[in-house]
KEPANU-569650 format. One record per residue: residue number from 1; x, y, z of N, C-alpha, C, CB in turn. Coordinates in pm, 1 decimal, padded with zeros to 6 digits, always signed. Each point is the difference from the previous one (the first is absolute). Last residue first. Glycine has a CB too. Example, Ala and Ser with C-alpha at 12.3 -4.5 7.8 and 13.67 -1.06 7.14 Angstrom:
BEGIN
- 2,+01285.0,-00225.0,+00708.0,+00082.0,+00119.0,+00006.0,-00077.0,+00109.0,+00073.0,+00118.4,-00062.8,-00214.5 $
- 1,-00089.4,-00509.2,+00207.5,-00089.0,+00119.0,+00000.0,+00090.0,+00120.0,+00000.0,-00189.2,-00117.3,+00124.6 $
This chain:
BEGIN
- 165,+01853.6,-03932.8,+01229.5,+00007.1,+00051.3,+00112.5,-00085.7,-00058.9,+00095.9,+00068.8,+00180.1,-00107.0 $
- 164,+00051.4,-00328.0,-00354.8,-00014.2,+00172.5,+00009.4,-00014.6,+00039.1,+00124.5,-00108.6,+00028.3,-00197.9 $
- 163,+00070.5,-00490.2,+00091.6,+00151.8,+00048.5,+00016.3,+00026.2,+00132.8,+00006.0,+00056.7,-00174.2,-00110.0 $
- 162,-00485.4,-00021.3,-00011.4,+00024.7,-00053.4,+00155.1,+00143.5,+00075.9,+00030.3,-00129.0,-00272.5,-00014.1 $
- 161,-00129.4,+00517.3,-00375.5,+00056.8,-00136.9,+00024.8,+00026.3,-00022.1,+00160.5,+00116.4,+00005.6,-00247.0 $
- 160,-00492.1,+00354.9,+00004.6,+00117.5,-00024.4,+00049.3,+00048.8,-00137.0,+00040.3,-00042.1,+00210.8,+00052.7 $
- 159,-00300.9,-00138.4,-00439.6,+00000.2,+00023.6,+00151.1,+00154.9,+00009.6,+00032.2,-00234.5,-00137.7,+00057.5 $
- 158,-00004.6,+00304.0,-00533.0,+00042.4,-00101.9,+00082.1,+00015.3,+00012.1,+00154.2,+00097.8,-00045.9,-00203.1 $
- 157,-00274.7,+00258.7,-00265.0,+00016.8,+00074.8,+00135.8,+00046.0,-00097.2,+00115.4,-00188.4,+00167.1,-00071.1 $
- 156,+00389.9,-00192.2,-00451.5,-00153.2,-00030.9,+00086.9,+00026.0,+00056.8,+00116.1,-00077.3,-00221.8,-00083.4 $
- 155,+00413.5,+00273.1,-00175.0,-00070.8,+00014.4,-00125.7,-00160.5,-00048.0,+00065.9,+00236.7,-00062.5,-00206.2 $
- 154,+00233.4,+00094.8,+00406.1,-00124.2,+00112.1,+00058.2,-00104.9,+00015.8,-00125.4,+00178.3,+00165.7,+00169.2 $
- 153,+00257.5,-00437.0,-00105.8,-00103.8,-00062.4,+00061.4,-00113.6,+00081.4,+00010.5,+00149.0,-00126.5,+00109.4 $
- 152,+00233.9,+00315.3,-00323.2,-00027.8,-00129.9,-00031.2,-00106.2,-00072.0,+00035.9,+00188.1,+00012.1,-00004.3 $
- 151,-00167.0,+00533.4,+00013.1,+00042.5,-00125.2,+00053.1,-00020.4,-00127.4,-00026.7,-00003.3,+00124.8,+00117.8 $
- 150,-00195.4,+00291.3,-00261.0,+00109.1,+00054.5,+00006.2,+00101.7,-00138.4,+00040.9,-00112.8,+00266.6,+00061.0 $
- 149,-00359.0,-00275.5,-00324.6,+00032.9,+00004.6,+00114.5,+00148.6,+00030.9,-00007.3,-00189.4,-00145.5,+00074.3 $
- 148,-00182.8,+00217.6,-00411.7,+00097.1,-00075.3,+00032.2,+00052.3,+00054.4,+00116.1,+00035.7,-00070.8,-00214.3 $
- 147,-00531.7,+00088.7,-00058.6,+00110.8,+00065.8,+00074.9,+00104.3,-00086.4,+00041.2,-00151.3,+00151.6,+00075.0 $
- 146,-00255.6,-00308.4,-00308.3,+00072.7,+00076.1,-00077.1,+00124.6,+00064.8,+00069.9,-00210.7,+00028.9,-00123.6 $
- 145,-00135.2,-00357.7,+00304.0,+00166.3,-00042.3,-00036.7,+00067.1,+00116.9,-00078.5,-00053.2,-00265.9,-00029.8 $
- 144,-00436.9,+00182.0,+00238.0,+00032.5,+00039.7,-00146.4,+00133.7,-00015.2,-00043.0,-00164.4,+00151.9,+00017.0 $
- 143,-00093.2,-00164.3,+00412.8,+00057.8,-00159.8,-00065.5,+00021.0,+00047.0,-00157.0,-00163.7,-00208.0,+00169.3 $
- 142,+00094.9,+00505.9,+00234.3,-00105.4,-00032.2,-00090.6,+00020.8,-00129.7,-00091.7,-00040.7,+00248.9,+00006.3 $
- 141,+00368.6,-00068.9,+00239.9,-00112.9,-00058.9,+00125.3,-00107.1,-00041.9,-00087.5,+00040.1,+00166.9,+00215.0 $
- 140,+00312.0,+00004.6,-00445.6,+00065.5,-00078.5,+00052.8,-00107.4,-00087.6,+00093.2,+00218.5,+00158.9,-00031.1 $
- 139,-00312.6,+00271.5,-00158.7,-00009.8,-00103.4,-00106.2,+00006.4,-00121.4,+00061.8,+00097.0,+00128.8,-00166.4 $
- 138,+00017.3,+00263.0,+00422.4,-00164.6,-00061.0,+00024.6,-00027.7,-00106.9,-00119.8,-00108.6,+00248.9,+00105.9 $
- 137,+00547.0,-00074.9,-00095.5,-00035.5,-00087.2,+00117.5,-00148.1,-00044.5,+00013.4,+00184.2,+00117.6,+00112.1 $
- 136,+00000.8,+00174.2,-00454.8,+00045.3,-00136.3,-00022.9,-00036.0,-00076.7,+00136.6,+00200.0,+00072.0,-00174.5 $
- 135,-00297.5,+00356.1,+00203.9,-00114.9,-00027.5,-00116.6,+00046.7,-00161.1,-00011.5,-00029.5,+00271.9,-00163.9 $
- 134,+00273.9,-00015.3,+00440.3,-00111.3,-00017.8,+00041.3,-00106.5,-00063.3,-00085.1,+00076.7,+00168.2,+00124.6 $
- 133,+00465.0,-00159.3,-00229.2,-00116.7,+00071.2,+00016.5,-00119.8,-00041.8,+00068.5,+00085.9,+00069.8,-00174.3 $
- 132,+00337.8,-00311.9,+00143.1,+00060.0,+00143.0,-00040.5,-00107.1,+00079.2,+00005.9,+00175.5,-00064.0,-00148.9 $
- 131,-00175.4,-00396.9,+00463.1,+00009.6,+00077.5,-00124.5,+00034.6,+00126.9,-00018.9,-00131.4,-00127.5,-00033.0 $
- 130,+00186.3,-00324.9,+00384.4,+00039.7,+00145.1,-00041.3,-00051.3,+00020.6,-00139.1,+00214.2,+00006.1,+00142.7 $
- 129,-00280.2,-00406.1,+00288.2,-00023.1,+00045.6,-00146.5,+00023.5,+00128.7,-00023.1,-00153.0,-00149.4,-00024.0 $
- 128,+00402.2,-00193.3,+00334.1,-00105.0,+00107.4,+00044.9,-00005.3,+00069.1,-00152.1,+00061.7,+00049.0,+00298.7 $
- 127,+00233.0,-00394.2,-00256.8,-00127.1,-00067.7,+00057.0,-00094.1,+00120.8,+00004.4,+00114.6,-00196.5,+00152.2 $
- 126,+00343.2,+00251.5,-00256.6,-00039.5,-00103.1,-00104.1,-00125.2,-00054.8,+00062.4,+00241.1,-00064.4,-00092.7 $
- 125,-00040.3,+00393.1,+00340.1,-00036.3,+00076.5,-00146.1,-00049.5,-00141.2,-00089.9,+00216.0,+00238.0,+00003.5 $
- 124,-00011.4,-00323.0,+00410.9,-00104.7,+00031.3,+00007.8,-00089.9,+00047.8,-00144.4,+00107.5,+00036.5,+00239.6 $
- 123,+00396.8,-00104.4,-00099.4,-00103.1,-00112.4,-00085.8,-00145.4,+00031.9,-00009.2,+00143.4,-00180.2,+00079.9 $
- 122,+00219.4,+00460.3,+00127.5,-00041.7,-00108.1,+00071.6,-00062.5,-00123.7,-00075.4,-00026.4,+00173.5,+00166.1 $
- 121,+00192.2,+00222.7,-00393.0,+00111.5,-00052.9,+00046.1,-00060.2,-00128.2,+00107.7,+00155.0,+00253.5,-00038.0 $
- 120,-00461.9,+00016.0,-00188.4,+00068.2,-00084.8,-00064.6,+00104.1,-00087.1,+00026.3,-00075.8,+00135.6,-00093.9 $
- 119,-00172.3,+00157.3,+00377.1,-00066.0,-00111.3,-00047.0,+00045.3,-00096.4,-00098.8,-00145.0,+00135.7,+00059.1 $
- 118,+00350.9,+00275.1,+00051.2,+00027.1,-00087.8,+00097.5,-00118.1,-00125.3,-00012.3,+00119.7,+00208.4,+00154.6 $
- 117,-00111.7,+00145.3,-00442.3,+00108.4,-00060.1,-00041.5,+00037.8,-00101.1,+00114.4,+00067.9,+00203.2,-00149.2 $
- 116,-00464.4,+00128.0,+00065.5,+00007.6,-00128.7,+00020.2,+00118.8,-00120.3,-00004.4,-00196.2,+00098.0,-00065.6 $
- 115,+00182.3,+00389.9,-00003.6,-00096.1,-00002.5,+00102.9,-00028.5,-00137.8,+00048.2,-00092.6,+00200.9,-00092.6 $
- 114,+00355.7,-00065.0,-00308.5,+00079.7,+00031.7,+00093.8,-00080.3,+00015.5,+00154.2,+00148.9,+00109.7,-00206.2 $
- 113,-00347.7,-00222.9,-00203.4,+00086.4,-00108.7,+00022.4,+00062.4,+00031.7,+00142.0,+00047.1,-00047.2,-00261.5 $
- 112,-00533.9,+00239.4,+00162.6,+00150.7,+00017.1,-00058.9,+00070.9,-00099.2,+00068.7,+00003.5,+00247.1,-00045.2 $
- 111,-00544.9,-00264.0,-00060.2,+00124.4,+00004.3,+00119.0,+00110.2,+00007.1,-00077.4,-00092.2,-00141.1,+00184.6 $
- 110,-00378.9,+00098.3,-00339.7,+00079.6,+00086.8,-00009.7,+00102.6,+00018.8,+00076.1,-00152.3,+00061.3,-00079.6 $
- 109,-00194.4,-00384.7,+00218.8,-00007.7,+00056.7,-00096.6,+00103.8,+00146.2,-00035.8,-00234.8,-00133.0,+00041.2 $
- 108,+00106.4,-00391.3,+00281.2,+00069.2,+00133.0,-00031.8,-00012.9,+00052.0,-00132.3,+00151.9,-00060.3,+00154.9 $
- 107,-00470.9,-00304.1,+00161.2,+00099.1,+00041.9,-00134.1,+00047.4,+00119.8,+00037.1,-00119.4,-00102.4,-00191.0 $
- 106,-00155.4,-00307.7,+00456.1,+00045.6,+00124.9,+00012.8,+00131.1,+00028.2,-00083.1,-00113.5,-00004.4,+00223.2 $
- 105,-00380.6,-00358.4,-00121.0,+00128.6,+00045.8,-00059.9,+00046.3,+00133.3,+00002.9,-00045.5,-00161.1,-00126.0 $
- 104,-00213.4,-00275.5,+00417.3,-00037.4,+00101.4,-00069.3,+00122.0,+00024.6,-00077.0,-00173.6,+00085.6,+00156.7 $
- 103,+00122.2,-00412.9,+00174.0,-00075.2,-00036.2,-00135.1,-00036.2,+00092.7,-00097.5,-00080.6,-00149.3,+00121.7 $
- 102,+00304.5,+00146.9,+00302.8,-00154.7,-00029.1,+00036.2,-00071.3,-00012.2,-00150.9,-00006.2,+00153.3,+00254.0 $
- 101,+00489.3,-00125.1,-00228.9,-00031.1,-00074.4,+00104.0,-00139.9,-00012.7,+00052.1,+00212.9,+00052.6,+00037.1 $
- 100,-00064.6,+00291.9,-00326.5,+00053.9,-00119.1,-00083.1,-00050.8,-00149.2,+00123.7,+00267.1,+00176.4,-00155.7 $
- 99,-00305.2,+00297.9,+00298.9,-00093.2,-00022.0,-00095.2,+00006.2,-00138.6,-00057.9,+00007.1,+00236.0,-00041.1 $
- 98,+00319.9,-00122.8,+00374.2,-00132.9,-00012.2,+00026.3,-00107.1,-00012.9,-00094.1,+00080.8,+00102.3,+00157.4 $
- 97,+00363.5,-00014.7,-00298.7,-00017.6,-00132.5,+00058.0,-00124.2,-00037.2,+00068.9,+00222.0,+00016.9,+00018.8 $
- 96,-00131.9,+00425.0,-00197.5,-00007.9,-00101.6,-00102.4,-00021.6,-00122.0,+00061.8,+00138.3,+00114.5,-00146.1 $
- 95,-00064.7,+00227.3,+00442.9,-00155.1,-00004.9,-00067.7,-00014.6,-00102.2,-00103.3,-00028.3,+00242.3,+00028.8 $
- 94,+00452.2,-00187.9,+00202.3,-00074.6,-00049.7,+00078.7,-00141.3,-00008.8,-00057.1,+00154.7,+00075.0,+00169.7 $
- 93,+00189.1,+00105.6,-00413.5,+00015.3,-00106.3,-00017.2,-00115.5,-00074.0,+00112.1,+00263.5,+00052.1,-00104.4 $
- 92,-00265.0,+00411.3,+00067.4,-00033.0,-00046.7,-00122.3,+00002.7,-00151.9,-00001.2,+00085.0,+00209.7,-00097.5 $
- 91,+00110.7,+00036.7,+00477.9,-00148.3,-00004.6,-00021.0,-00069.7,-00039.1,-00105.4,+00025.1,+00140.2,+00118.5 $
- 90,+00442.0,-00116.6,-00103.3,-00045.0,-00086.6,+00104.3,-00149.8,-00016.8,+00004.5,+00197.4,+00066.5,+00123.6 $
- 89,+00012.8,+00241.9,-00369.3,+00020.1,-00104.2,-00097.3,-00075.2,-00114.4,+00116.6,+00262.7,+00088.1,-00175.8 $
- 88,-00219.9,+00336.9,+00348.7,-00089.4,+00005.7,-00091.3,-00016.7,-00143.9,-00105.8,+00055.0,+00271.2,+00035.6 $
- 87,+00311.1,-00191.4,+00281.3,-00135.5,-00023.5,+00069.7,-00117.1,+00006.1,-00103.5,+00091.8,+00106.6,+00220.1 $
- 86,+00307.4,-00022.7,-00385.9,-00015.9,-00133.1,+00033.7,-00085.0,-00017.7,+00071.9,+00174.1,-00038.2,-00027.3 $
- 85,-00202.8,+00460.6,-00291.8,+00124.6,-00047.8,+00086.3,-00064.2,-00162.9,+00030.0,+00096.2,+00278.0,+00139.1 $
- 84,-00204.2,+00136.9,-00537.4,-00018.7,-00119.6,+00095.1,+00098.1,-00061.9,+00061.1,-00153.5,-00033.5,-00115.1 $
- 83,-00046.9,+00483.2,-00200.4,+00123.9,-00057.5,+00069.7,-00061.0,-00132.6,+00076.9,+00136.2,+00251.9,+00037.3 $
- 82,-00387.9,-00016.0,-00366.5,+00117.9,+00082.5,-00017.9,+00133.6,-00056.1,+00081.4,-00172.0,+00203.2,-00032.8 $
- 81,-00326.8,-00366.6,-00224.6,+00094.1,+00006.1,+00126.0,+00119.9,+00051.4,+00001.7,-00093.6,-00162.8,+00045.0 $
- 80,-00290.8,+00077.3,-00369.7,+00026.4,+00133.3,+00037.6,+00096.5,-00003.4,+00139.9,-00243.1,+00081.4,-00118.7 $
- 79,+00116.1,-00503.3,-00111.5,+00058.5,+00090.0,-00114.4,-00001.0,+00156.7,+00048.3,-00094.8,-00174.5,-00193.3 $
- 78,-00071.7,-00266.9,+00403.9,+00103.2,+00097.5,+00046.8,+00054.8,+00083.9,-00087.3,+00046.6,-00141.2,+00141.9 $
- 77,-00523.6,-00176.1,-00009.2,+00079.9,+00090.4,-00127.5,+00115.0,+00076.4,+00090.7,-00236.4,+00061.3,-00187.2 $
- 76,-00036.8,-00533.4,+00310.6,+00085.1,+00105.4,+00062.2,+00067.9,+00076.9,-00121.3,+00046.1,-00143.4,+00225.7 $
- 75,-00495.0,-00207.8,-00165.3,+00128.4,+00038.2,-00085.0,+00044.1,+00138.2,+00069.0,-00078.7,-00117.6,-00248.2 $
- 74,-00263.3,-00320.3,+00393.5,+00042.8,+00138.6,+00020.7,+00149.5,+00033.1,-00122.2,-00103.3,-00020.8,+00312.7 $
- 73,-00327.5,-00343.6,-00133.3,+00075.3,+00013.9,-00135.1,+00061.7,+00146.7,+00035.2,-00170.7,-00154.1,-00190.3 $
- 72,-00148.9,-00034.4,+00472.6,+00130.6,-00098.4,+00025.9,+00078.0,-00006.0,-00131.2,-00122.1,-00158.3,+00176.7 $
- 71,-00211.1,+00561.8,+00068.2,+00002.2,-00094.9,-00150.1,+00115.2,-00073.8,+00074.1,-00070.7,+00161.5,-00262.2 $
- 70,-00101.6,+00169.3,+00560.2,-00068.5,+00037.0,-00096.5,-00005.6,-00117.4,-00102.1,+00057.8,+00239.6,+00054.3 $
- 69,+00265.5,-00237.2,+00312.0,-00179.6,-00016.9,+00061.8,-00063.6,-00010.5,-00099.6,-00017.6,+00133.7,+00183.8 $
- 68,+00461.8,-00002.7,-00305.0,-00025.2,-00169.3,+00008.0,-00146.9,-00026.8,+00055.7,+00265.9,-00056.3,+00059.8 $
- 67,-00134.2,+00501.8,-00066.5,-00009.0,-00024.9,-00130.3,-00035.7,-00149.9,-00025.9,+00160.1,+00190.9,-00036.9 $
- 66,-00032.8,-00015.5,+00430.8,-00146.2,+00090.4,-00017.9,-00025.6,-00067.5,-00123.4,+00028.4,+00257.7,+00109.0 $
- 65,+00380.5,-00338.3,+00041.3,-00075.0,-00084.0,+00070.3,-00141.7,+00059.6,-00039.5,+00180.8,-00064.2,+00196.2 $
- 64,+00173.9,+00295.0,-00383.0,+00005.8,-00118.8,-00055.5,-00113.2,-00108.5,+00080.2,+00268.4,+00065.7,-00072.9 $
- 63,-00222.6,+00395.8,+00248.5,-00062.7,-00008.9,-00126.9,+00002.8,-00140.7,-00062.0,+00060.8,+00236.6,-00028.2 $
- 62,+00171.8,-00210.9,+00424.7,-00149.7,+00016.4,+00021.4,-00066.2,-00004.5,-00126.8,+00028.6,+00135.2,+00197.3 $
- 61,+00451.1,-00122.8,-00212.8,-00073.9,-00141.1,+00061.5,-00132.5,+00002.1,+00026.6,+00184.8,-00047.2,+00103.9 $
- 60,+00063.5,+00467.4,-00234.1,-00023.7,-00099.2,-00108.5,-00070.5,-00134.2,+00034.8,+00200.0,+00101.0,-00093.1 $
- 59,-00142.7,+00189.2,+00456.7,-00102.2,+00067.5,-00088.1,-00022.0,-00106.1,-00131.2,+00081.8,+00268.7,+00080.3 $
- 58,+00278.6,-00360.7,+00219.5,-00097.2,-00009.5,+00060.3,-00165.5,+00023.5,-00080.2,+00203.6,+00062.0,+00180.4 $
- 57,+00255.5,+00065.4,-00342.9,-00028.2,-00154.0,+00005.3,-00120.9,-00039.1,+00059.3,+00222.3,-00033.3,+00013.7 $
- 56,+00016.1,+00480.0,-00054.8,-00118.1,-00016.5,-00031.2,-00044.7,-00156.4,-00020.8,+00028.2,+00237.8,-00088.8 $
- 55,+00404.1,-00072.4,+00240.1,-00097.1,+00074.6,+00087.6,-00166.0,-00003.0,-00060.1,+00225.2,+00165.8,+00068.6 $
- 54,+00182.0,-00426.7,-00233.0,-00031.0,-00039.5,+00126.1,-00103.0,+00100.8,+00086.5,+00235.2,-00117.6,-00019.8 $
- 53,-00249.3,+00141.4,-00514.9,+00094.5,-00041.1,+00093.4,-00028.7,-00027.8,+00121.2,+00111.9,+00101.9,-00111.6 $
- 52,-00280.8,+00085.7,-00405.1,-00008.8,-00151.0,+00063.0,+00092.3,-00021.0,+00118.5,-00050.6,-00093.5,-00229.2 $
- 51,-00121.9,+00542.5,-00104.3,+00109.0,-00082.6,+00057.3,-00054.5,-00103.9,+00097.2,+00158.0,+00193.1,-00024.9 $
- 50,-00438.9,+00003.8,-00382.8,+00082.8,+00054.4,+00080.6,+00117.4,-00104.6,+00053.2,-00199.8,+00162.5,+00051.4 $
- 49,-00284.8,-00278.8,-00252.8,+00051.2,+00103.5,-00061.5,+00102.8,+00077.5,+00121.3,-00230.3,+00012.4,-00183.0 $
- 48,-00125.4,-00484.5,+00023.1,+00108.3,+00039.2,+00114.6,+00084.7,+00143.4,-00077.1,+00044.4,-00304.0,+00112.7 $
- 47,-00505.0,-00050.0,-00189.7,+00095.5,+00090.6,-00063.1,+00059.4,+00073.8,+00113.1,-00124.1,+00022.5,-00219.7 $
- 46,-00151.1,-00513.0,+00142.2,+00011.6,+00077.5,+00106.1,+00121.2,+00093.9,-00078.9,-00086.5,-00180.7,+00230.1 $
- 45,-00365.8,-00118.2,-00382.9,+00160.2,+00066.5,-00046.7,+00038.0,+00108.3,+00129.0,-00047.0,+00001.6,-00311.6 $
- 44,-00306.0,-00476.5,+00261.1,+00047.1,+00130.5,+00053.4,+00113.3,+00024.4,-00011.2,-00131.6,-00001.8,+00127.0 $
- 43,-00245.1,-00368.6,-00350.0,+00119.5,+00028.9,+00051.5,-00008.5,+00139.3,+00078.9,+00109.4,-00140.7,-00190.6 $
- 42,-00468.7,-00093.6,-00074.4,+00034.7,-00032.6,+00154.3,+00128.5,+00016.3,+00043.3,-00155.5,-00150.5,-00006.7 $
- 41,-00019.2,+00485.4,-00350.8,-00048.4,-00109.5,+00025.2,+00000.9,-00082.0,+00146.2,+00052.3,+00022.7,-00234.7 $
- 40,+00190.0,+00353.6,+00248.1,-00003.9,-00002.6,-00156.0,-00039.9,-00168.3,+00019.6,+00212.5,+00221.1,-00122.2 $
- 39,-00155.1,+00198.1,+00488.9,-00064.5,-00122.3,-00034.8,+00012.5,-00004.4,-00153.6,-00164.5,-00002.5,+00206.5 $
- 38,+00476.1,+00307.6,+00149.6,-00101.3,+00001.5,-00137.2,-00036.1,-00121.6,-00027.5,+00095.5,+00175.5,-00107.8 $
- 37,+00199.3,+00190.6,+00467.5,-00061.3,-00156.1,-00009.1,-00109.2,+00018.0,-00109.6,+00032.6,-00083.1,+00269.5 $
- 36,+00416.8,+00354.6,-00075.9,-00107.5,+00026.7,-00088.0,-00046.6,-00135.1,-00023.5,+00083.7,+00214.0,-00105.7 $
- 35,+00313.1,+00126.7,+00407.6,-00061.0,-00143.7,-00031.4,-00132.1,+00034.6,-00078.2,+00096.9,-00131.3,+00225.6 $
- 34,+00376.5,+00453.3,-00098.3,-00166.4,-00035.2,-00040.0,-00019.7,-00132.1,-00023.8,-00038.2,+00202.1,-00110.1 $
- 33,+00449.9,+00162.2,+00354.3,-00053.8,-00146.2,-00038.1,-00154.0,-00003.2,-00021.3,+00189.3,-00105.6,+00141.2 $
- 32,+00123.0,+00555.9,-00201.8,-00066.2,-00069.7,+00070.2,-00045.9,-00129.8,-00044.1,-00037.9,+00196.2,+00076.4 $
- 31,+00514.7,+00041.1,-00163.8,-00138.3,-00000.7,-00066.2,-00093.1,-00081.7,+00095.4,+00096.8,+00012.6,-00250.0 $
- 30,+00329.9,+00294.9,+00377.6,-00020.0,-00156.0,-00019.6,-00151.2,-00020.3,-00051.6,+00176.9,-00068.6,+00203.5 $
- 29,+00261.4,+00443.8,-00175.7,-00141.6,-00010.0,+00009.1,-00024.3,-00136.4,-00045.9,-00052.8,+00243.6,-00035.4 $
- 28,+00462.4,+00007.5,+00251.9,-00031.7,-00101.0,-00086.9,-00144.3,-00029.6,-00018.2,+00208.5,-00081.3,+00058.0 $
- 27,+00161.0,+00499.8,+00126.0,-00117.5,-00077.1,+00017.1,-00022.0,-00109.4,-00106.9,-00091.7,+00200.0,+00109.4 $
- 26,+00382.7,+00154.3,-00093.3,+00085.8,-00112.1,+00017.1,-00123.0,-00100.0,+00059.1,+00266.9,+00132.2,+00048.9 $
- 25,-00370.0,+00323.5,-00188.1,+00089.2,-00060.7,-00105.6,+00067.6,-00136.7,+00010.8,+00034.5,+00223.4,-00029.3 $
- 24,-00517.1,-00032.5,+00283.8,+00162.3,+00015.9,+00021.9,+00043.3,-00048.2,-00113.8,+00030.0,-00029.8,+00237.5 $
- 23,-00520.7,+00197.0,-00278.4,+00070.0,-00155.9,+00067.0,+00156.3,+00079.5,+00009.3,-00161.6,-00268.4,-00150.7 $
- 22,-00222.5,+00619.6,+00240.8,+00055.1,-00060.9,-00103.9,+00082.6,-00120.8,+00031.1,-00011.9,+00211.5,-00097.6 $
- 21,-00178.0,+00044.4,+00425.4,-00125.9,-00031.6,-00076.9,+00055.5,-00061.4,-00132.4,-00154.0,+00198.7,+00105.0 $
- 20,+00444.0,+00004.2,+00208.0,-00046.2,-00109.5,+00044.7,-00118.0,-00059.0,-00091.4,+00081.8,+00084.0,+00225.7 $
- 19,+00328.7,+00192.3,-00389.6,-00119.0,+00029.1,+00062.1,-00062.5,-00125.0,+00042.9,-00023.8,+00202.1,-00128.0 $
- 18,+00512.7,+00009.9,+00038.5,-00071.3,-00127.4,+00037.6,-00141.3,+00046.9,+00048.1,+00223.2,-00133.6,+00071.7 $
- 17,+00222.0,+00357.6,-00316.6,-00105.6,+00032.5,+00082.3,-00083.9,-00121.2,-00011.6,+00013.4,+00252.6,-00025.8 $
- 16,+00517.0,-00216.3,-00087.8,-00144.0,+00034.2,-00069.3,-00091.8,-00001.0,+00103.6,+00039.3,-00103.0,-00218.2 $
- 15,+00421.8,+00051.1,+00313.4,-00017.9,-00044.0,-00152.3,-00106.3,+00061.0,-00071.4,+00081.0,-00205.9,+00057.2 $
- 14,+00284.3,+00388.6,+00348.6,-00171.1,-00015.4,-00013.0,-00011.0,-00057.9,-00166.8,-00090.8,+00246.0,+00193.0 $
- 13,+00521.7,-00252.2,+00200.8,-00059.9,+00060.6,-00131.2,-00144.3,-00073.7,-00035.7,+00257.3,+00050.1,-00096.4 $
- 12,+00104.4,+00074.4,+00539.7,-00096.6,-00073.5,-00056.7,-00064.9,+00055.7,-00148.2,-00036.7,-00065.6,+00255.4 $
- 11,+00315.9,+00302.7,+00072.6,+00094.2,-00126.8,-00000.3,-00089.2,-00123.8,-00119.0,+00103.1,+00053.3,+00317.1 $
- 10,-00348.5,+00302.6,-00012.4,+00115.3,+00020.6,-00042.0,+00091.0,-00139.9,-00034.0,-00036.5,+00226.7,+00133.3 $
- 9,-00487.9,-00162.0,-00191.0,+00064.9,+00016.2,+00090.5,+00169.5,+00003.2,-00013.6,-00221.4,-00090.2,+00087.3 $
- 8,-00218.0,+00274.3,-00391.9,+00094.8,-00110.5,+00031.2,+00093.3,-00016.1,+00105.3,-00025.1,+00003.2,-00195.7 $
- 7,-00257.0,+00366.9,+00057.1,-00066.6,-00102.9,+00039.1,+00045.5,-00104.0,+00030.2,-00113.5,+00079.6,-00092.1 $
- 6,+00301.7,+00294.5,-00122.9,-00003.4,-00027.8,+00162.9,-00072.1,-00058.6,+00065.1,+00064.1,+00141.7,+00002.8 $
- 5,-00044.1,-00095.5,-00491.4,+00129.1,-00070.0,+00040.8,+00000.7,+00027.3,+00165.0,+00146.1,+00042.3,-00251.7 $
- 4,-00612.7,-00101.2,-00004.0,+00104.5,+00111.1,+00017.0,+00131.6,-00077.1,+00073.0,-00198.3,+00213.2,+00029.3 $
- 3,-00263.6,-00428.5,-00329.5,+00096.9,+00006.6,+00119.9,+00143.1,+00091.3,-00004.5,-00101.4,-00239.5,+00029.1 $
- 2,-00442.8,+00219.2,-00226.1,+00131.8,+00035.7,-00034.1,+00063.7,-00038.6,+00165.8,-00050.1,+00219.7,-00232.0 $
- 1,-00430.4,-00366.0,+00020.3,+00070.5,+00030.4,+00117.6,+00152.1,-00005.1,-00045.8,-00189.7,-00098.0,+00166.3 $
């Protein structure tokens, strides 16, 4: 489609033709949020791909609840999380506390520091088990000890301390 000068309003410059079927150059495409659950022996690995924020926190909470109903040992694979806000972090902490209080385990795998920084600042990272990979988290749950947790108190799938909340 060619724009002719007479198509422009007087005093306005046409920078280009916008076709509704094409994304605007000013639009930001957000990757679709995806969850995947996979059983690994007695454990369930929940994979997350995309952005975790206030708009997706209920779906995220529902997914983690479904995983907890399937197993008392849940590993949250965050290696493909592109963004996470504090509402998602609150969902994670709530599920970790619930699993630990019921005698289960809730481990993080592949979480980037920028998304767990609040856990480190509050001291929760010393208690919430974090591993570099799902393989390391599975090894820790299996008791092989071949994977090293990211935090000093994270070498065991421990329980939240009374002072944690």
